[in-house]
N, C-alpha and C positions, 0 to 999 in steps of 0.2 A: 078387331076386338079380341083381346086376350082372354084366355081361359082363366076363370077365377073359381077355385074350389070352394064349395059351400062349407061353412064351419058348423060342426056339430058339437054341442056342449058335452063335455066329459062328465059322466055322472059320478064316478068314484075317482076323484082327483088324486087322492093319496095313493091308492093302489096303482093307478095309471102312471103316476109320477115315479113310483118305485121301479116298475117294470121298464119304463122309458129310460131311467137312469142306468139300469143293468144293461140294456141294449146299447146305450151310448158308450158305456165302459167297454163293451165287447168290440166296438168299432173305433176305439182310440188308436192312434198310430202305433203305440207300443204293444197293443194286444190283438190287432186285426190278423196278423200273420199266424199267431197262435190259434185264433178262432178258426181260421180257414184250414189250418193243419189238423185241428181236432175234428172238424167236419169231414175232411178227407179220410182221416183214420177211421171214423165211424161210418164211412160210406153213405153220408147224408148229403143230399143236394141242398144248395144254398137257399132255394126258395121253398123248401119243405118245412115250414114254420112249425107244424104240429110235431114232426119227428125231432126237430131241434129241441123243442120244449120237453118232449118225452125222454130224450137222452140226457137232459140236464146240461147241455152244452153251454147255454147262456150262464147258468149258475157257476160252472167251473171257471169260465173266462172272467166273469164279473166278480168272482170270489165271494159268492153268497151261499147261503145254505142250500144244499142239494134239494131240488124239487120246489124251491121258492118261486122261481119264475113261472113254472107251470101252475102252481096253486094260485098265485096272484092273477094270472091270465084267466083261469077258470072262474075266479071270483068276480071278474068284470062282467058288465052287461054285454049283450050281443053287439050293440053299437060301439061300445068301448073296445071290444075285442077286434072289431073290424078296423077301427082307427089304429089299433096297435099293430095289426098285420100290415096295414098300409104304411105305417111309420117304419116298420122293419124292412119292408120291400123297398122303400125309398132309400134306406141306409145302405142296402146291398148294392144299389146302383151307384152310390157315391164312392165306392172302393176304387182306389187308384187303378188305372188301366194296366199297369205292369203287374200288379197282384192278381187282377182278374185274368190276365193272360197266363200267369204262372199256375193258377188254380182253375183253368178253363173247364176242366171236367166237372167241377162243382156248379158251374154256371150253365151247363148244357141243359136243354129242355127234354131230352129223351132219356 
């Protein structure tokens, strides 16, 4: 029997969609290297979602207004925030192995 993740309804679909789009843009093939370099320069670990939002890294890479991603995230309900963190964490695991090796310092747990 395979694992099936339970679906949770998104309460604020518009804000959730905007932030999801910004994250998607940061992980496109032409921007992922820039995103990883920016995190490296800011000395932020890839899994530190709160620090990434606070630094405005998603906004810079997705070319949105500075602080937009953080304010959108904070406007979401707790369950929507959890789903957004989960979405982000799944995206970082989809990064090509060559880039992950190149930026291995960002992926370390310590």
